[in-house]
N, C-alpha and C positions, 0 to 999 in steps of 0.2 A: 731229311726235313729239319732235324735239329741243327745240323751244320749250317743250313741256309739261314735259320733264325739267328744263330750265333753271329754269322757274318753280317747280317743286316743290322744287328744291334751294335756290332763293332764299328760299322760305317756311320752310325748315328753320331759319334763323337766328332769326326772331321766335318760332317755336314753342318752340325749345329755350331761348330766353331766358325766356319765360313759365314754362316748366316748371322752369327753374333756380330762379326765385324761389319757386315753390310748394314745390319740393323742399327748398330751404334752410330755409324756415320750418317745414316739417313735421319735418325732422330735429331742429331746435332745440326743437321741442315735445315730443319724446320724453322720458319720465321718466328722471331720472338724467342722466348725462353721461359723456364719455370719461375725465374726470379721476377720477371715482368708480370707473369700471370698471377703470382701470389700477391704482389704489391699493388697491382691495379693502378689507381690514380696516384698512389703514393710512391710510384716507381721513379724516384730520383736517382741520379747516378751513384750517390753515396749509398743509398739503401740497396740498390741492385748489387753493388760491389760487396756489401756485407752478406747478403743472401747467397751470392755465388761462393764466397769464401766458406760460409757455413756448410754448404752442400758439396764443396770441393769442385765446383764448376769453373773455378779460375785456373785450374791446373791444365797442362797440355792434354789434348784429347787421348793420346796413347797412354798416358799415366792413368787417366780416368778409366780407359778401357781395361787395362790390366788389373786395376783394382776391382772393377765390376766383375770381370770373369773369375777372378780368384774368389770373390764373395759368392758367385753363382755356384761354383763347385762345392762350397761349404753350405749351400742351401739358403743363402742370404741374397734376396733379390733387391734389397734396398728398402727405403722408406718413401712412401708416397708424400710428395710435397703438398698435395691437396688435402689429404685426410690426416696426415701425420701418423699413419699406421704402417707397419711393415707390409710390403707388397705380398709376402707369402700369406699373411693373415687375410688380406683383401681377396687373394686368389681362393683361399679355402672357404671364404664366406660367399663368394659370388658363383664359383664354378659349379657347386652342387645344384644350384637353381637351373643353370643352363643345361646340365646333364639331364635332369628330370624333363625339362622342356624338350630337349632334342630327342630323348628316348620316346616320349609320347608322340612327337611328330613323325618319327621314323616307323613306329609301330602302326600308326595311322596310314602312312604312305605305303609301306610294304604290305601290310595286312589287307589293304583295299586295292593297291596298285597291281600286285601280281595276279590275283584272281581276275580283275577286270581286263588286264592285258591279255591273259590267257584266253578268257572268254571271247574277247574281240578277235583274236587270231583264229579261234575255232569257228567263229561265225563270220569269217571274213566276207566282206561285201554286203552284209545284211545291215539292218538298221541298228543293231547292237554295236557293230563295228563302227558305223558312222557316228553314233552318239559318243562312243568312247574316245574316238579321235578328236571330235569337236570339243568334248569336255576337257580332254587333256590340253588342248590348245588354249582353252579358256583359262585353265589352271596355271599355265605358264605365263600368260600375258597379264593377268589381273595383278595389280600392285598389292603387295602384302599388307601395307598399312591401310589401304582402302578396304580390303577384305576383313582385316581386323576390326575396323570401326563398324562395318556392316554386321559382323557377328555379334559385337557388343550391343549394337542397337536392337537387333532382333531378339537374341536369346537372353540378354541380360536386362535391358531396359524395358522392352515391350512384353516379353513373355516371363521375365523374372525367374528363369530356370537356372541360370548359372551366374557366378560372381563376375564382376567387371574387371577387376585388376588385383594385383598383389599375388602373394603365394599362399596366404592363409588369412582367415578372419582374425584380426588382432584381439578380438574379445575372447577367443578360445584360450583356455589354459593348457597349452601344449608345450612339452619339452622337445628340444632339438639336439640330441646328443651327437648326431652324425652330420647335420646340415642338410640331409636329404629328407624333406618334410614327409613324403609318402612313406619312406622307410622308417622314419622316426615314429610315425603313428603306429606302425606294426610293432616296432621294438618296445615302445612304452605301453602297448596295449590300449592306446587311446584311439578307438575306431572312429570316433567323431572327427578327430583331427586328421585321421587317415582319409576319410571320405571328403572332408573339406579341402585337403591338399589336392586330391584328385580332381575335384570340381574346379579348382582354380587353374588346373592345367589343361582342361578340355578346350576352351576357346583359343588360347594362344597356341596350343599344340596343333589344332586343326588349321589355324591360319598359317603357322610355320610349315606344316606338312603338306600344304596344297601344291607348292611347286615341286617338291620331291615326288609327290603322288603322281603328278602329271608326267614327270620324266620316267618314273618306273613303269607306268602304264604303256607309254610309247616304246620303251626299250623292250619290255616283256613281249608286247605284241609283235614287234619286228623280229625278235629272237625266236619266238615260237613259230612264226611263219617260215623262217629259214629252216628250222629243225623239221617241221612237218613234211618237207619235201626231200628229206634225206633218205638214202636207200635203206638204212637200218630200220627206219620207221615203217616203210612200206613192207619190208621183210617181216617185221613183227606182226603187222596186220595180216599179211598173207598166211602166216603160221597159225593164225586164229587165237593169238593171245588176248586175254581179257582187256577190254578198253581201259579199265583202271590201271592195269599194269603198263600199258603203252603210254598212257598219259603221265603217270608218275615216274616210271623208270627210264623211259626212252625219250619222251618229249620234254617234260618240265625240267628234269634234272640237267639235261644237256643245254637247255635254254637259259639256265640260271647264271652261267658264268658272266656274261655282260651285265646282267642285273646286279650281281654281287659287286662288280667294279663300280657301277653307278652308285649303289647304296653306300659303299665305302667312302667315295668322294663326298657324297652328300652328308654323311655323318661327320666327316672332318670339317666341312663348311659350317654345319650347325653348331658343333662344339666350339668352333672359332668365334662364335658370338652372333646371336640373332638380334641385331641392333634394333631394327624397325619393330619387330614383334615385341621385344622387351620394352621398348619405349611406349608403344600403343597401349599395352596392358600393364604398364607400371610394374614390370616384372624385374625385381632386383637381381639381374644375372650378370654374367661375364661380359656380354657384348655391350650392354648399356653402360657399365662401369668403365669399360675401355673407351667408349665414345666420349663420355664425360672427361676422361683423362686426356684425350686428344685435344679437346677444347681448352683444357687447363694447361696443356703442354707439360704434363707430368711425366718426365723422362723415365723415372724408375718404373712406373706402372706400365708404360708403353713397352719398354725393353723386356720386362719380366713377362707380361701377358703375351706378347707376340712370340717370344721364345718358347713359352709353354704351348702356344698354339701350334708351332712348328713340330714340337715333340708329339703332339696329338696326331697331326697329319701323318708323320712317319710311322707311328705305331698302328694307326688305322690301316694304312697301306700294307703294312706287314701282315696284319690279320687277314686282309683281303687275299694276299698271296697264299697264305696258309689255307684259307678256305677253298681256293681253287683245287688243291689236291684232295681235300675232303669231299667236295661235291663230285668231282670227276676224276676217277683213278687214272685216266689216261694222261692227265696233266702231271708232269714231273718237274718239280722245281729244281733248277740246276744253278 
């Protein structure tokens, strides 16, 4: 297992180098440019030339690429042409918000999806199964932004139970040493800030987790139905093993492999940026900042954030592969 992990980490370098070339060329192929976006109506040819020279955009693309890659290996992702702050600082500022939001969404999706999918499979053909399938279909098809606005209207505006937007009440006197507001509340001992940060995560977390929840329900149901008809399950039942042992050791454990794959992919997607959810709830996260940078044609932010997203995807997939061997000893990673 350790050798497999080492090989996958070694492969990360050529994969990211190849991606960096494609990313660099794609960003340069976008219409317009950061100079025109920065200058707006003042984008005269002379002003554009000055801005391009300032940011090194007047040099050949391969020189720009080599300079950028060299800086990346030193931990320098450049400076945002929109905010004038280093991209690393913007990444450290926005990514913790998206991590918290993605974790809440996945806890909601997995915590509710696996039991619902298992129950639907065990009650196959009953009303419970039909309701679960219909509900999962509804969860996949409903637009995230529409669900977000509905949640805000019902639980925030009408019932007044939860906050409507942001990460925390600005009137609270709370410190943020780590950037993870929930963790910061625990670290600083400010339980009011801890509770407020959690409350701000509920509505966007539910909205963001609805689609993964529907997918997990359907995958769990299908996987459990397949396992229930396996010979080893019927043998365990014939031997008179306790139902709890059969459900946990023989059915659910063997049915979790496809679920783990789906969860891993969904985690990577969520950490890549939940643009619609963060926009609806004015959540200052990774996805919203990258979407704003696309509009502004901020090359440095796009290159740095997309490259970072690729690293997240590779690491999450590595964790999924490792989890296979932990869940099912029959799986051997080679």
